[in-house]
C-alpha positions in Angstrom: -9.5 28.0 23.6 -12.7 26.4 24.8 -13.3 22.9 23.4 -16.9 22.4 22.3 -18.9 19.2 21.9 -19.3 20.1 18.2 -15.5 20.2 17.7 -15.1 16.8 19.4 -17.8 15.3 17.2 -16.2 16.7 14.1 -12.8 15.4 15.0 -14.3 12.0 15.8 -16.0 11.8 12.4 -12.8 12.7 10.6 -10.5 10.3 12.4 -12.8 7.6 13.9 -11.0 7.9 17.2 -12.7 7.7 20.6 -14.5 10.7 22.1 -12.1 11.1 25.0 -9.1 10.8 22.7 -10.5 13.5 20.4 -11.1 15.8 23.4 -7.6 15.3 24.6 -6.2 15.9 21.1 -8.1 19.2 20.8 -7.0 20.3 24.3 -3.3 19.5 23.5 -3.5 21.4 20.2 -5.5 24.4 21.6 -8.5 23.7 19.3 -6.5 23.5 16.1 -8.3 20.8 14.1 -5.3 20.0 11.8 -2.9 19.7 14.7 -5.4 17.6 16.6 -5.6 15.2 13.6 -1.8 15.0 13.5 -1.8 14.3 17.3 -4.2 11.4 16.9 -2.2 10.0 14.0 1.0 10.0 16.1 -0.9 8.5 19.0 -2.2 5.8 16.6 1.4 5.1 15.5 2.5 4.5 19.0 -0.4 2.2 19.5 0.4 0.3 16.3 4.0 -0.1 17.3 3.0 -1.6 20.7 0.7 -4.1 18.9 3.1 -5.0 16.2 4.5 -8.1 18.0 1.0 -9.7 18.4 0.1 -12.6 16.1 -2.3 -11.6 13.3 -3.4 -14.9 11.8 -6.9 -13.9 10.8 -7.9 -11.6 8.0 -9.0 -11.7 4.3 -7.7 -12.4 0.8 -8.4 -9.5 -1.5 -8.3 -9.6 -5.3 -8.4 -6.8 -7.8 -8.6 -7.6 -11.6 -8.1 -5.1 -14.4 -11.1 -4.3 -16.6 -9.6 -6.2 -19.6 -8.9 -9.3 -17.3 -5.2 -9.2 -18.3 -3.8 -8.4 -14.8 -4.7 -9.2 -11.2 -3.3 -8.5 -7.8 -4.0 -10.7 -4.8 -3.2 -9.8 -1.2 -3.4 -11.3 2.3 -4.3 -8.6 4.8 -4.2 -9.8 8.4 -5.8 -8.9 11.8 -6.0 -10.8 15.1 -9.6 -11.9 15.2 -12.2 -13.3 12.8 -14.7 -10.8 14.2 -12.6 -7.8 12.9 -11.9 -9.7 9.6 -15.6 -9.9 8.9 -16.2 -6.1 9.4 -16.9 -4.0 6.4 -14.2 -1.4 7.4 -11.4 -4.0 7.4 -12.6 -5.6 4.2 -12.9 -2.3 2.4 -9.3 -1.5 3.6 -8.0 -4.8 2.2 -9.9 -4.4 -1.1 -8.5 -0.9 -1.6 -5.0 -2.3 -0.9 -5.4 -4.9 -3.7 -6.7 -2.2 -6.1 -3.8 0.1 -5.4 -1.3 -2.8 -5.8 -3.0 -3.5 -9.2 -2.8 0.1 -10.3 0.9 0.4 -9.3 2.0 -3.1 -10.3 4.1 -3.5 -7.2 4.7 -6.6 -5.2 6.9 -4.8 -2.7 4.9 -4.5 0.5 7.1 -1.9 2.0 6.8 0.3 -1.0 3.1 -0.3 -1.1 2.6 1.0 2.4 3.7 4.5 1.2 1.1 4.6 -1.6 -1.9 7.0 -1.1 -5.4 5.9 -0.6 -8.6 7.6 -1.8 -8.8 9.7 1.4 -5.3 11.0 1.0 -3.7 8.9 3.7 -0.9 6.5 2.9 -1.8 2.8 3.4 0.4 2.6 6.4 -1.2 5.7 8.0 -4.7 4.2 7.5 -3.4 0.8 8.9 -2.1 2.5 12.0 -5.3 4.5 12.4 -7.4 1.3 12.2 -5.1 -0.3 14.8 -5.6 2.6 17.2 -9.4 2.6 16.6 -10.0 -1.2 16.7 -7.2 -2.3 19.0 -5.8 -5.1 16.9 -2.5 -5.6 15.1 -2.9 -5.5 11.3 -0.5 -6.1 8.5 -0.2 -6.8 4.8 1.4 -10.2 4.8 1.6 -11.3 1.2 1.1 -9.6 -2.2 1.4 -11.1 -5.6 0.6 -10.1 -9.2 -0.3 -12.2 -12.3 -0.4 -11.1 -15.9 -1.6 -12.9 -19.0 -2.1 -12.6 -22.8 -5.2 -14.7 -22.3 -7.6 -14.0 -19.5 -7.6 -14.0 -15.7 -9.9 -16.3 -13.9 -10.7 -15.7 -10.2 -12.5 -17.3 -7.3 -12.9 -16.4 -3.7 -14.2 -18.8 -1.0 -15.6 -16.4 1.4 -12.8 -14.0 2.3 -10.4 -16.7 3.5 -9.2 -18.3 0.2 -8.5 -16.5 -3.0 -7.3 -17.8 -6.4 -6.3 -16.1 -9.7 -5.6 -18.2 -12.8 -3.7 -17.3 -16.0 -5.7 -19.1 -18.7 -5.6 -19.0 -22.5 -8.7 -20.2 -24.4 -12.0 -21.3 -22.8 -14.4 -18.8 -21.4 -15.2 -16.9 -18.2 -17.2 -19.8 -16.8 -14.3 -22.3 -17.3 -11.7 -19.9 -15.9 -13.9 -19.5 -12.7 -14.4 -23.3 -12.5 -10.7 -24.0 -12.7 -10.0 -21.3 -10.0 -12.7 -22.9 -7.8 -11.1 -26.3 -8.3 -7.7 -24.9 -7.2 -9.3 -23.3 -4.1 -10.8 -26.7 -3.1 -8.0 -29.2 -4.0 -4.8 -27.0 -3.4 -2.6 -28.1 -6.3 1.0 -27.0 -5.8 1.9 -26.7 -9.5 0.3 -26.7 -12.9 2.0 -29.9 -14.2 4.5 -32.5 -13.1 7.3 -30.5 -14.9 6.6 -27.5 -12.6 7.0 -29.4 -9.3 10.0 -28.5 -7.2 12.6 -31.2 -7.7 13.4 -31.2 -4.0 9.8 -32.1 -3.2 9.9 -34.9 -5.8 13.2 -36.4 -4.5 12.0 -36.1 -0.9 8.8 -38.1 -1.7 10.8 -40.6 -3.8 13.1 -41.3 -0.9 10.2 -41.7 1.4 8.5 -44.2 -0.9 11.7 -46.2 -1.4 12.1 -46.5 2.4 8.5 -47.6 2.7 8.8 -50.1 -0.1 12.0 -51.7 1.1 10.2 -52.7 4.3 8.1 -55.1 2.3 11.2 -57.2 1.6 10.4 -57.5 -2.1 13.1 -57.7 -4.8 14.5 -54.4 -6.0 13.1 -54.7 -9.5 9.6 -55.1 -8.0 10.3 -52.1 -5.7 11.3 -49.9 -8.6 8.0 -50.7 -10.4 6.1 -49.9 -7.2 7.9 -46.6 -6.8 7.2 -45.6 -10.4 3.5 -46.1 -9.8 3.4 -44.4 -6.5 5.3 -41.4 -7.8 2.9 -41.1 -10.8 0.0 -41.1 -8.3 1.8 -38.5 -6.1 2.3 -36.1 -8.9 -1.3 -36.5 -10.1 -2.5 -35.6 -6.7 -0.5 -32.4 -6.3 -0.6 -31.0 -9.8 -3.6 -29.2 -11.4 -3.5 -31.1 -14.7 -3.2 -34.4 -12.9 -6.1 -33.9 -10.5 -9.7 -35.1 -11.0 -11.9 -32.1 -11.7 -13.8 -31.2 -8.5 -17.2 -30.8 -10.3 -16.7 -34.1 -12.3 -14.3 -36.6 -10.7 -14.5 -38.8 -13.8 -12.7 -36.0 -15.7 -9.1 -34.8 -15.1 -8.5 -31.1 -15.3 -6.1 -31.7 -18.1 -8.9 -33.4 -20.1 -11.3 -30.6 -19.1 -9.0 -28.0 -20.5 -8.3 -30.0 -23.7 -12.1 -30.4 -24.3 -12.4 -26.6 -24.2 -9.3 -25.8 -26.2 -7.8 -24.1 -23.2 -4.5 -24.1 -21.3 -3.4 -22.8 -17.8 0.1 -21.3 -17.6 0.1 -20.2 -13.9 -2.1 -19.7 -10.9 -1.8 -18.2 -7.4 -3.7 -19.5 -4.4 -3.6 -17.7 -1.1 -5.3 -18.8 2.1 -5.5 -16.7 5.2 -3.0 -17.6 7.9 -1.4 -20.5 6.1 2.1 -21.1 7.5 1.6 -18.8 10.6 2.5 -20.6 13.8 0.0 -19.8 16.5 1.0 -20.6 20.1 -1.7 -22.7 21.7 -2.6 -21.4 25.2 -4.6 -23.0 28.0 -7.3 -20.5 29.0 -7.7 -22.0 32.5 -4.0 -21.7 33.1 -4.0 -18.1 31.8 -6.8 -17.2 34.2 -5.1 -18.9 37.1 -1.8 -17.1 36.4 -3.6 -13.7 36.1 -5.4 -14.4 39.5 -2.1 -15.3 41.1 -0.5 -12.1 39.8 -3.3 -10.0 41.3 -3.3 -11.7 44.7 0.5 -11.5 44.8 
């Protein structure tokens, strides 16, 4: 069957694949549009598998909140470059993932990848299609849900940092302010009681070793440690921190003044915890040149 320019254009509009890839797909499928689409999807899968080992440390944090502000889903969706992360197509993909996660209530990423998107593709099929089209590895790295009997507060700093807060009492403005504070100051827990005891003991041990170097008596050292540990816990807990918009006011006092409490929060930042191998560009070029010249 003769492959026309109109057929190539139609396939390209449906799949977003390159013109030559569309022409090849139509040739391989003897002009059958459905078979050509399937051919390109399979080709995209092969491309995705080849790129799967590449580090994807850029991306966006996407948040979806229910209309009644009782539930929220927050996801980190990664790609390889900031340029792609800023593109509308990638951001729309991430936002739809968060919305689907909210609708299904799942935090199982593997299960989520099989869920259908608005265009009928599964999330994984769309991910692989984007990989084939854009040429970068992409992945859903983290997915969390939060639910409240109060209200959900949210804040996004660009697309790189996202926060959702479980708050009772207060109002929308306060919930957003507290979420913004969490984005800026990175508390690790709501209160001192919520801090991992391993973290507490590790810090206490460090402070004791530091204090012992002073040569002071043990009773003095113990008082020093008590003060330092109080300060440490204030610095890493939401209630203990000074409110970012009014440093003279603690978050705990801010909440009390507004008859509000925070039970939980989730803060995600793109790429945190991902190890990126540092490479020397000059050395890479030299190595490439050497390989070409033999």
